[in-house]
N, C-alpha and C positions, 0 to 999 in steps of 0.2 A: 722171844725177847728182841726188841729193836735196839740197834746201836745208835746212840745219840752222838752226833758230831758237834763239837763246840767250834763254831767259826767266829774268830775274833774280827771285829770291824774297827775301822780307824777311829771311830768316835768313842770307843771303849777306853776306860781307864782301869788298868790291871794292877794287881799287887800279888805278892806271894800268899798262898793259902796258909792258914794257921799251922804253925809248926814247921814251915818251910823257910829257908833263907839261903842267900848266896854268900859263900865264904871263900876267901882265898887261903889255900893251904900253902904256907910259905916253905915248908920243908920240901914238898914235891913241886912247888911253883905251878900249881894248877888251881882252877876255879871249880868249886864244888857246890852243888845244891844239896843242902842238908835237909832231910825230911825225917819224920818219925820212923825210926828203925831202919833207915836206909840213907844212902847218899849216892850221888852220881856226878861224874865229871862233866863239865860243859866246856866246849872248846870253840875255837874260831872266834867269830863275832858275837856268839851267844852271851858270854859274860858282860861284854860292853852293853849289849841291848838290855839284859836283865838288870844291870845296875841303874838303868834309867827308870825302871818301874817304881812308882811311888803311890799308886792308887789315886792320884790326882791328875797327872799329866795324861793326855789322850795318846793313844797309839799313833794317831796321825801326827801329833806334835813330835813324838819320838822319831818317827820316820823322817819327818822334815829335818830335824836336827842331825840325824845320821847322814842324810843325803848331802847336807851342807858340809858337815865335818869331813866326810870321805870323798867329796866332789864326785859323787856317783849319781846316776839317773834315779830320780825318786821312784819310778816304777820298779826298778830292779831291787832297790832297798825295800820297798813295800812288800813285794812278793816274798822275799826272804824273811822279813820280820813277821809278817802275818802267818806264814807257815810255822815258824818257830813257836810263836805265842799260842797259836791254835793247838799245836801238838802238846805243849805244856799245860794248857787249859784242859785238854782232853784227859791228861794224866793226873789232873787235880793238883798240880804243882802251883798253878796260878788261878786266881779267881777274878771275876769282873766286879 
């Protein structure tokens, strides 16, 4: 069996897979991705990035917005965003 890697490109528009959603747990003050029969905490910049996913906006547009918002080099933002989104696509949390 071959392992298939899901590489997200800047032209892709992603959204949460069916049954998955981002939710803020006010009691614990953490962001959680709810999935069928499981949930996991997302930290750091991940919640901010995931809130921007709407299935219409391209990953490149999201990267550009974050680079401006955080006054950070686009290449640095792109590397981190693409790594996060590729990992979550690989885990079937997101789909293109």
